Every structure is written in structure tokens, then in C-alpha cells.
C-alpha positions, 0 to 999 in steps of 0.5 A, a space after each residue: 557534634 554540633 552539625 545541622 540536619 542539612 550537613 547530615 543529609 549532604 554527608 550521607 547522600 540522604 533525602 530530607 522527608 520532613 522537617 527543618 534542615 537548619 535544626 542543629 544536632 549535638 549527639 547521636 543515639 541508637 537506643 530510643 530509651 536514652 534519647 534526649 533533645 538535640 540527638 539524632 536517632 539512628 535506627 539500627 537493624 540488628 539480628 533480633 530487633 529493628 530500630 525503625 520500630 522505635 522511631 516514634 518513641 525516640 522522637 518524643 525527646 530527640 530532634 531528628 531521625 534517620 530512616 532507611 524506609 522510603 515509606 516511613 510513616 511520619 508522625 511528628 513535625 521533626 526532620 526525617 532523613 532517608 538514607 540507603 543504610 543506617 549503619 553506613 550513614 552513621 559511619 559517614 557522619 562519624 568520618 565527617 566529624 573526624 575530618 574536622 579535627 587536625 590533631 594526631 589520631 592513634 588507632 589501637 587494635 589487637 586480639 588481646 590487650 587492645 583496651 588496656 593498651 588504649 588506656 595505657 597510651 591515653 594515660 601516658 599522653 595525658 601527662 602533657 596533652 588533652 587526650 580524647 579516647 574511646 570509652 568502654 568497648 565502643 570499638 565496632 562498626 557502630 561504636 567507632 563512628 559514635 566515638 568519632 562523632 563525640 570528639 571533644 572540641 579541645 582535644 589535642 590527641 585522639 586514641 581510638 580503639 578499633 575492633 573487628 570480627 570479620 574480614 573487611 571490617 578493619 579496612 572500613 574502620 581505618 578509613 573512618 579513623 584515618 590514624 596517624 599512628 597505628 598500634 597492634 597489641 597481639 595476634 591471638 585466636 579471638 574471632 578465629 571462628 570467622 577468620 579461620 587462621 591466625 595468619 588471616 587474623 594478623 592480615 585483618 588487624 594490619 589493615 589498620 594501616 590502610 588509611 594511615 597518613 603517609 608520614 604515619 608510623 606503625 607500632 608492633 608488640 615485639 613480644 608477640 611471635 606473629 608480629 615479630 615474623 613480619 619484621 621488615 615486611 610491613 611496607 610502612 615505617 614500623 617500630 617495635 616495643 617489648 622486652 626483647 633486646 632487639 626492640 626499639 623501645 624495651 623494658 629491662 630489669 623487670 621486677 615487683 615491689 609492693 605488688 607493683 611492677 617496676 622496670 627500666 624503660 630503654 630507648 637509645 641512650 635513655 633509661 627511665 625507671 617506671 613504676 606500674 600500678 597494674 597487675 600482670 607481667 603482660 601489662 609491662 609490655 602494654 605500658 611500653 606502647 604508651 611510653 614509646 608513642 610519647 617518646 615518638 611524639 616528642 613528649 617528656 617520657 618521665 612525665 608519661 611514666 609518672 602517670 602509670 604510678 596511679 594507673 586505673 585500668 578496666 581489667 584485672 581489678 584487685 578487690 580486697 574485702 577486709 576480713 573476707 577475701 581478695 578478688 581479682 576481677 577480670 570479667 570484662 572478656 576472655 580469650 585463650 591468651 588473656 585467660 593464660 595471662 590472668 592465670 599467670 597473675 594468680 600464679 604470681 600472687 603470694 597468699 598468706 599462710 593457710 590461704 588458697 588460690 582459686 580460679 573461677 573460669 567461664 566459657 570463651 566464645 567465638 573460637 570456632 570449630 576448635 573451641 573445645 581444643 582451646 579450652 582444653 589447652 587452657 586447662 593444660 596451662 593451668 595445670 602447671 600453675 600453683 593454683 589450689 582450686 578450679 571452679 568452672 561454669 558453662 559448657 565449654 569450660 568443662 574441658 578446662 576442668 577435664 585437662 586439669 584433672 588429667 594433668 594435675 590431680 592436686 588441683 581440686 576441680 568443681 563444676 557448676 551450672 550457673 553463676 548463682 551456684 558459684 557465688 553461693 559456693 564461694 561465699 561458703 568456703 572462702 577465707 580472708 587468706 584466700 584469693 580468687 580470680 574470676 574470668 570468662 567471656 563477657 557473655 557469661 556475665 561472671 560480673 554477677 559473681 563479683 557483685 554477689 561476693 561484694 554484696 
């Protein structure tokens, strides 16, 4: 970051209550337990805690703090910067740092697949360029400005993931990131609890273009019906990537070789073979976003495609434990669309003779008043797959089991109260020939099951 206290005061329209305005700040921290010298502490007022209570603790190590309390008790001789709202001030700082960089910014959003698409784009571009990307799931009103404040000085391209849950949030992020290229991966029902309809979700996601540069471009997933519907109606230069014949950038001849997807990337007269080290047919489309943008930016698509041969994603990790079992770890998060995509992956696997396919599914959150319906529909989808056992944990996931029992009695269903019980059950019944998919919303902490199995 490398900015002074005075710069922070200026960009946040703040007031310096104490300390030296020439102090240089190198990073931002919102967790008082993680502060270090050179940090600016930003106390966030959340639903359960107020970061202002930890200012004194944070200043044991950090170099300055924000505060939204004009009567803040000053306990040490370090800079205290008074602002109206600490989250807004954090966003002002992130935008300030972003504006120092004259490099292409790529904004990525979507209800499903945005994190993987972000990684696919960054991977494709990193064959020739120094790429800075969002880390982890820092894609929110707080996470995005933190990511922007940490852009590498030598970055040549920035790939920024942008998430939202309520109306108006994507517009804020668009004006922070000011993307030159915007990508929308898919419109699903995640966050429908707050936005009510898929049309509203689409409208909010497309707000990513609100602050896009005038000569920017929008890339949309042509395999998504909700995005295909708006073909020719976006008002900006738009390209489609996908598997359909009309897409500007498309995949043809898709097949599997040694548990890897292989396909032909087609754009104009170009046809390039791609070997994708990632599970799931949906990741073919996600990888197309990376190749399409590399092509659009004038990079060598063959070099970009080569990057995917050793791709390491954040989701759908295949863990083979010799002489024990195989795990598909997809515990990062879940929505109805991503749950179905993961079930497709499990369905596609060929198990060894005598082996079984097991699905461990947990609750999906933020689905609103139709949550039970979405879970039941997921069960109906699962019932059509070649899966042997279903294990559910959580209240809502019971509806998945209900649907499976009603539609396919050949799939055995087991219901558990907590992750510990699930882990003990799996450890007692799984064989080396078996494969198990484990997936649910992040708040279900199904990664605990994976940890126990890896034990």
C-alpha cells in the first residue's frame, strides 16, 4: 500500500485526532489479533462485535487506527483518524490505491463459479503476464477494498472477484474496481433470500458494468439461459463464451482422457486443443472465460491453454487416500446449481469393481422462503444419478433425502445430526474402491468431515 496517514485523512475526508501525519502505512488490518507494524487498523462494526473495542489492543503493534467515534479515548501516541463510517473509509482507501495503477482490471462475478472462473482467468493470463488476483473469498464490501489496497507494485493485470448479496452492493464494487473487462459466470438462486427473483439477481450482477471503462468489454457465459436471454440487450460491447455453436468463443469435441477434460477451443479460424486438469464438465466453460480473455487481450492462446494442464483450483479437490478411499472435497460452499454440478462429477466417475459412489450433502444457506423447495429439487436431481448412498447432515438437507426416497428407492439414504457422526460412519463403512463427494454451504463446516477422513 505504502501511503501516509495524511493521504488516508485526505481520501477519507477524515480528521487526525492524534499522532504524526507523515507516518507511512503499508497494509490494512481488520483483525486486532493479526496486526503488525506498519498496519492501519480499521475497526469494523458488525452484527456481533464492534472493532472499536479492540483499538487499544491493535495499537500494541499497528501504526495507526481509524475510528468513527469522535470521543474515542486516545491511549497511545499514534495516529487516530476520525471518519464518518469505517467501512466507507476502507472503500475510499481501496479505491485510492486502485487508481494508482494503470493496468487492465478484470472484474468477475456470478451466482455460481465466480471463484473458479477468477482462478481460470488468472491462470490463463499468467502464462505471459504478472497477474494479481483476489485471494480466498475476499470479494465483499469489506474484502474487495482490502484486496485492492494490496495490489502488487509489479502487477501487469489484476483479476478481482466481486460478490454481493443485496441490491446496490455490486454498483459500489464496480466503482471501486473500475473494471476494463467484466465477466459474469452464471445466474443462480444464491442470495435469492434478499433479491427475491433470478431476474433481480441478474440485474444486480450486471451492475458490474456500471463503472466499466468506456472501451471495456463484457464476457457472458453463453451456456446460462438467463444470460443468453439478454443477448444484444446489454448496451455495451459483449462477447459470449460457452459450448453452444453461436458463442463467440466456444468449446467443441469435449471428452475425458485419464480423468482430465480435453476439448478444442474455437474462435474464428483458430482451433486449439486444451487439456484441463479440473473435475466437472462445467469447468470447461469456466476455463473458456480465461482463454477468451487471453485471446481478446492479444495474448498467445496456446500458452494460456498450456497453463490449464497443471491447474490447481480451490474447489472440487480429488483426494485419493491409498488403500482407504477417494474423496471429492467440495466443501468450500454450495448453492443448488453448484450442488447439481458436483453431483454430475460424482455421477461421471467410474468406480472400481465393488466400489460405491457416496454423496455427503449439507444444508445450502441464503435461499429464502423457497429454501425447502430448492433442497427437494436437488434431491430429485440426485435421484436420477448413478449414486449408491446419500448421507445428509443438517435440517434443510433432510428434504434432499426426502426427495431421493420418494423418487429412487435404490439409493440408500442415511441422516445424521452432526459432522462428527458422519465422519465416524464413513470411517466404519468406506472401502478402497469407494468414492465420496462431500459438499454443503461453508457455514456447515463439512471440511471437518474431510479432516477426520484424512486423519
